[in-house]
ZAVEX-940733 format. One record per atom (N, C-alpha, C): residue number from 1; chain; atom name; x, y, z. Coordinates in pm, whole numbers, plus 32768, in hexadecimal, padded with zeros to 4 digits. Layout:
N
R/NUM/A/CA/X/Y/Z
...
***
This chain:
109
R/1/A/N/877C/7E5B/82AC
R/1/A/CA/8719/7E92/8270
R/1/A/C/86C3/7F0D/82B8
R/2/A/N/86A5/7F20/831C
R/2/A/CA/8682/7F6C/8367
R/2/A/C/8657/8000/831F
R/3/A/N/86AF/8069/831A
R/3/A/CA/868A/80EF/82EE
R/3/A/C/8670/80D2/8263
R/4/A/N/86CE/80C5/820E
R/4/A/CA/86CC/80A6/8172
R/4/A/C/862C/806D/815F
R/5/A/N/85F4/8014/8186
R/5/A/CA/858A/7FC5/8167
R/5/A/C/851E/8047/817D
R/6/A/N/8524/807F/821F
R/6/A/CA/84B4/80DE/8241
R/6/A/C/84BC/8144/81C8
R/7/A/N/8524/8183/81A3
R/7/A/CA/852E/81EB/8134
R/7/A/C/84F0/81BC/80AB
R/8/A/N/8526/8154/808E
R/8/A/CA/84E1/8105/8006
R/8/A/C/8453/80FE/8018
R/9/A/N/841B/80B9/8078
R/9/A/CA/837A/80A9/8098
R/9/A/C/8334/8153/8076
R/10/A/N/8370/8198/80BB
R/10/A/CA/8331/8221/80AD
R/10/A/C/82FA/8233/8022
R/11/A/N/834C/8211/7FC0
R/11/A/CA/8320/822F/7F31
R/11/A/C/82CB/81C1/7EFC
R/12/A/N/82C4/8157/7F29
R/12/A/CA/8261/80DF/7EFD
R/12/A/C/81DF/80C3/7F52
R/13/A/N/81E9/80EF/7FC9
R/13/A/CA/8161/80B1/8027
R/13/A/C/80EC/80D3/7FC3
R/14/A/N/80BB/8143/7F91
R/14/A/CA/8040/8165/7F5A
R/14/A/C/8029/80E7/7EF6
R/15/A/N/8097/80DD/7EA0
R/15/A/CA/807A/8079/7E29
R/15/A/C/8053/7FFD/7E7C
R/16/A/N/80AE/7FC6/7ED9
R/16/A/CA/80A2/7F4D/7F3D
R/16/A/C/8022/7F4B/7F7E
R/17/A/N/7FED/7FB4/7FBA
R/17/A/CA/7F60/7F95/7FE0
R/17/A/C/7EE5/7FB4/7F9F
R/18/A/N/7F0B/7FD5/7EFF
R/18/A/CA/7E9E/7FDB/7EBD
R/18/A/C/7E97/7F43/7E5F
R/19/A/N/7EF3/7F12/7E6C
R/19/A/CA/7F08/7E8A/7E3D
R/19/A/C/7ECC/7E24/7E9A
R/20/A/N/7ED5/7E33/7F31
R/20/A/CA/7E91/7DEF/7F7B
R/20/A/C/7DEC/7DFA/7F71
R/21/A/N/7DC3/7E91/7F47
R/21/A/CA/7D41/7EA0/7F66
R/21/A/C/7CF4/7E7B/7EB5
R/22/A/N/7D56/7E55/7E52
R/22/A/CA/7D20/7E24/7DCA
R/22/A/C/7D03/7D88/7DF8
R/23/A/N/7D54/7D4F/7E45
R/23/A/CA/7D02/7CD4/7E72
R/23/A/C/7C90/7CC2/7EB0
R/24/A/N/7C79/7D23/7F19
R/24/A/CA/7BC7/7D2D/7F66
R/24/A/C/7BF7/7DAB/7FBD
R/25/A/N/7B78/7DDD/7FD4
R/25/A/CA/7B65/7E5D/8048
R/25/A/C/7B9A/7E0F/80CB
R/26/A/N/7BE2/7E99/8101
R/26/A/CA/7C1E/7E73/8182
R/26/A/C/7C0B/7EEB/81DE
R/27/A/N/7BFB/7EE9/826C
R/27/A/CA/7C11/7F40/82AF
R/27/A/C/7CA6/7F61/82D5
R/28/A/N/7CB1/7FAB/8327
R/28/A/CA/7D4E/7FDE/8349
R/28/A/C/7DA6/7F70/837F
R/29/A/N/7D74/7F44/83E4
R/29/A/CA/7DAE/7EC7/8424
R/29/A/C/7DB9/7E64/83CF
R/30/A/N/7D54/7E42/83A7
R/30/A/CA/7D70/7DC9/8337
R/30/A/C/7E01/7DDE/82D6
R/31/A/N/7DF0/7E61/8295
R/31/A/CA/7E68/7E7C/8254
R/31/A/C/7EFC/7E7B/8284
R/32/A/N/7EFB/7EB5/8308
R/32/A/CA/7F67/7E99/836D
R/32/A/C/7F9B/7E0D/837C
R/33/A/N/7F25/7DBC/839E
R/33/A/CA/7F5B/7D41/83B5
R/33/A/C/7F94/7CE0/833F
R/34/A/N/7F4D/7D09/82BF
R/34/A/CA/7F70/7CCA/8264
R/34/A/C/7FEC/7CF3/822C
R/35/A/N/8024/7D6D/822E
R/35/A/CA/80AA/7DAF/821D
R/35/A/C/8103/7D67/8282
R/36/A/N/80C9/7D4E/82F4
R/36/A/CA/8161/7D11/8349
R/36/A/C/813A/7C78/831F
R/37/A/N/80DE/7C2B/8301
R/37/A/CA/8108/7B99/82DB
R/37/A/C/813E/7B90/8264
R/38/A/N/8151/7BFE/8214
R/38/A/CA/8191/7C05/8183
R/38/A/C/8237/7BFF/81BF
R/39/A/N/8254/7C38/8232
R/39/A/CA/82E3/7C4B/8257
R/39/A/C/8306/7CDE/8285
R/40/A/N/8283/7D1B/8269
R/40/A/CA/82BF/7DA6/82AA
R/40/A/C/8298/7DBC/832A
R/41/A/N/82D5/7D92/837C
R/41/A/CA/82D1/7D88/8413
R/41/A/C/82BC/7E21/8454
R/42/A/N/8317/7E6A/8410
R/42/A/CA/831C/7F05/845F
R/42/A/C/82D2/7F5D/8453
R/43/A/N/8262/7F2A/83E1
R/43/A/CA/822E/7FB8/83CE
R/43/A/C/81CF/7FED/843E
R/44/A/N/819F/803E/8464
R/44/A/CA/8165/807F/84C3
R/44/A/C/80C8/8075/84A2
R/45/A/N/807D/8066/84E3
R/45/A/CA/7FD7/8076/84C8
R/45/A/C/7FB4/811B/8485
R/46/A/N/7FEA/815C/84DA
R/46/A/CA/7FD6/81F2/84D5
R/46/A/C/800E/8203/842A
R/47/A/N/8076/81DB/8424
R/47/A/CA/80AC/81FB/8390
R/47/A/C/8053/81BA/8312
R/48/A/N/8007/814E/831C
R/48/A/CA/7FB0/8122/82E5
R/48/A/C/7F28/8191/82DE
R/49/A/N/7F04/81B3/834F
R/49/A/CA/7E9F/81F9/8343
R/49/A/C/7EBB/827A/831A
R/50/A/N/7F19/82A8/831C
R/50/A/CA/7F31/8347/8301
R/50/A/C/7F2A/831F/8253
R/51/A/N/7F64/82B3/8219
R/51/A/CA/7F75/828E/819F
R/51/A/C/7ED7/8287/816D
R/52/A/N/7E6D/824A/819F
R/52/A/CA/7E03/8235/817C
R/52/A/C/7DBD/82BC/8162
R/53/A/N/7DC3/8322/81C6
R/53/A/CA/7D92/83B5/81CA
R/53/A/C/7DBE/83D4/813A
R/54/A/N/7E35/83DB/8140
R/54/A/CA/7E78/8419/80A6
R/54/A/C/7E3B/83C8/803C
R/55/A/N/7E27/8351/8037
R/55/A/CA/7DEF/8323/7FA0
R/55/A/C/7D71/833A/7FA3
R/56/A/N/7D01/8354/8020
R/56/A/CA/7C72/836C/8012
R/56/A/C/7C8D/83D4/7FD7
R/57/A/N/7CE0/8447/8011
R/57/A/CA/7CD4/84E6/7FD5
R/57/A/C/7CFE/84E9/7F4A
R/58/A/N/7D45/8499/7F0F
R/58/A/CA/7D71/8480/7E87
R/58/A/C/7D0B/844E/7E42
R/59/A/N/7C9F/8419/7E74
R/59/A/CA/7C3B/83D1/7E31
R/59/A/C/7C60/8349/7E04
R/60/A/N/7CB0/831D/7E1D
R/60/A/CA/7CE5/828D/7DF9
R/60/A/C/7C8D/8208/7E0E
R/61/A/N/7C31/8221/7E9A
R/61/A/CA/7BE6/81A8/7EDF
R/61/A/C/7B5D/81E7/7EF5
R/62/A/N/7AFD/81A0/7F16
R/62/A/CA/7A8F/81AA/7F44
R/62/A/C/7A73/8182/7FC6
R/63/A/N/7A3A/81D3/8032
R/63/A/CA/7A36/81B1/80B6
R/63/A/C/7993/8197/80F9
R/64/A/N/798D/8120/810C
R/64/A/CA/78F3/80ED/815B
R/64/A/C/792A/80D3/81F8
R/65/A/N/78B6/8121/8240
R/65/A/CA/78C0/8122/82D5
R/65/A/C/787C/8071/82F1
R/66/A/N/78B9/8035/832C
R/66/A/CA/7877/7FB3/835D
R/66/A/C/7871/7FAF/8411
R/67/A/N/7809/7F68/8438
R/67/A/CA/7809/7F6D/84C1
R/67/A/C/786A/7F06/84F8
R/68/A/N/7897/7F37/855F
R/68/A/CA/78ED/7EFE/85D2
R/68/A/C/78B4/7EC2/8637
R/69/A/N/78E9/7E43/8661
R/69/A/CA/78B9/7E21/86EF
R/69/A/C/78F4/7E57/875D
R/70/A/N/796F/7E99/8750
R/70/A/CA/79BA/7ED7/8798
R/70/A/C/79DF/7F6B/8764
R/71/A/N/79B2/7FD6/879B
R/71/A/CA/79B5/806D/87AD
R/71/A/C/7950/80AC/8719
R/72/A/N/79A2/80D6/86E2
R/72/A/CA/7958/813E/8668
R/72/A/C/7961/80E0/85F1
R/73/A/N/7918/8114/8594
R/73/A/CA/7908/80C5/8509
R/73/A/C/7983/80C1/84CB
R/74/A/N/79C4/8055/8489
R/74/A/CA/7A2C/803B/843B
R/74/A/C/7A1B/8098/83A3
R/75/A/N/7A87/80BB/8369
R/75/A/CA/7A92/8100/830B
R/75/A/C/7AD7/8091/82AF
R/76/A/N/7AA2/8061/8234
R/76/A/CA/7AB3/7FEA/81FE
R/76/A/C/7AD4/804B/8153
R/77/A/N/7B54/8028/8137
R/77/A/CA/7B82/806B/80C5
R/77/A/C/7B77/7FF1/8062
R/78/A/N/7B43/802C/7FD9
R/78/A/CA/7B6B/7FBF/7F4E
R/78/A/C/7B88/8017/7EED
R/79/A/N/7BE1/7FD8/7E7B
R/79/A/CA/7C22/8031/7E33
R/79/A/C/7BA8/8060/7DB9
R/80/A/N/7B91/80C6/7D88
R/80/A/CA/7B5B/80FB/7D2A
R/80/A/C/7B73/80DE/7C8C
R/81/A/N/7B65/8136/7C31
R/81/A/CA/7B97/8127/7BA1
R/81/A/C/7C15/818B/7BBA
R/82/A/N/7BFC/81F0/7BF0
R/82/A/CA/7C70/8235/7BF0
R/82/A/C/7CEC/81FD/7C49
R/83/A/N/7CD6/81CA/7CB3
R/83/A/CA/7D40/818E/7CEA
R/83/A/C/7D80/8104/7C90
R/84/A/N/7D22/80C7/7C46
R/84/A/CA/7D58/807F/7BF0
R/84/A/C/7DB3/80A2/7B70
R/85/A/N/7D74/810A/7B38
R/85/A/CA/7DD1/812E/7AE7
R/85/A/C/7E65/816A/7B23
R/86/A/N/7E68/81A8/7BA1
R/86/A/CA/7ECD/81B5/7BEC
R/86/A/C/7F2A/8148/7C01
R/87/A/N/7EE4/80E0/7C3F
R/87/A/CA/7F3A/806C/7C5A
R/87/A/C/7F73/8030/7BCD
R/88/A/N/7F24/8027/7B48
R/88/A/CA/7F8B/7FF3/7AF1
R/88/A/C/7FDF/8050/7AB2
R/89/A/N/7FED/80B4/7AE7
R/89/A/CA/8049/8130/7AAF
R/89/A/C/80BA/8107/7B14
R/90/A/N/80A2/80D3/7B95
R/90/A/CA/8113/80C1/7C04
R/90/A/C/8159/8038/7BC6
R/91/A/N/810F/7FF2/7BA0
R/91/A/CA/813E/7F6E/7B75
R/91/A/C/819C/7F7D/7AE7
R/92/A/N/815E/7FC3/7A8F
R/92/A/CA/81CA/7FF8/7A2F
R/92/A/C/825F/803E/7A4A
R/93/A/N/822B/809F/7AAE
R/93/A/CA/82BC/80EA/7ACB
R/93/A/C/8317/8073/7B23
R/94/A/N/82BB/8016/7B79
R/94/A/CA/830B/7FBA/7BBC
R/94/A/C/837D/7F55/7B6D
R/95/A/N/8335/7F38/7B03
R/95/A/CA/8361/7ED7/7AAC
R/95/A/C/83DA/7F28/7A5F
R/96/A/N/83D0/7FAF/7A31
R/96/A/CA/843C/7FDB/79FE
R/96/A/C/84C0/7FE8/7A56
R/97/A/N/849E/8025/7AD3
R/97/A/CA/84FC/8045/7B3A
R/97/A/C/8536/7FCA/7B5C
R/98/A/N/84F9/7F4D/7B7B
R/98/A/CA/8537/7ED4/7B8D
R/98/A/C/8582/7E88/7B12
R/99/A/N/8559/7E8C/7AAB
R/99/A/CA/85A1/7E82/7A40
R/99/A/C/862B/7ED2/7A2E
R/100/A/N/862A/7F57/7A38
R/100/A/CA/86B4/7FAF/7A4B
R/100/A/C/86EC/7F69/7AB9
R/101/A/N/86C7/7F5E/7B3C
R/101/A/CA/8711/7F2E/7B9D
R/101/A/C/8771/7EAF/7B9C
R/102/A/N/8710/7E48/7B56
R/102/A/CA/8746/7DCD/7B3B
R/102/A/C/87C1/7DCC/7AC0
R/103/A/N/87AF/7E31/7A61
R/103/A/CA/880D/7E30/79FD
R/103/A/C/8896/7E81/7A50
R/104/A/N/8876/7EE5/7AB6
R/104/A/CA/8904/7F35/7AD3
R/104/A/C/894D/7EA4/7B47
R/105/A/N/88EF/7E5F/7B6D
R/105/A/CA/8937/7DFA/7BD7
R/105/A/C/8970/7D8F/7B87
R/106/A/N/8958/7D6D/7AFE
R/106/A/CA/8987/7D0C/7AB7
R/106/A/C/8A03/7D58/7A7B
R/107/A/N/8A16/7DDD/7A61
R/107/A/CA/8A8B/7E20/7A24
R/107/A/C/8AF3/7E0F/7AAF
R/108/A/N/8AC7/7E07/7B25
R/108/A/CA/8B0F/7E28/7B95
R/108/A/C/8B68/7D9E/7BAD
R/109/A/N/8B12/7D30/7B87
R/109/A/CA/8B5E/7CBF/7BAF
R/109/A/C/8BC3/7C7F/7B29
***
């Protein structure tokens, strides 16, 4: 799967992270650990942090700083109404694409 899954994830990682945040607010390391726990073992923390900056700039999340026992305060991200609308559109788009791909796979068998 290697390179192919990496390329596919680039287009879907925003939606995946917003889906995680729709369950509960989290900070970057928690999100990365959650992704790894779901089997996305090769995702680097830097990739997640860059994505969090992008979705914050797009206005899809709210950010609160929480004190940390170790080092500077943590930025805790939570999905907001705009992010929720984006996530709903992501799932509609995903459903359409998944349906078309399954159709293509069925025709090939």
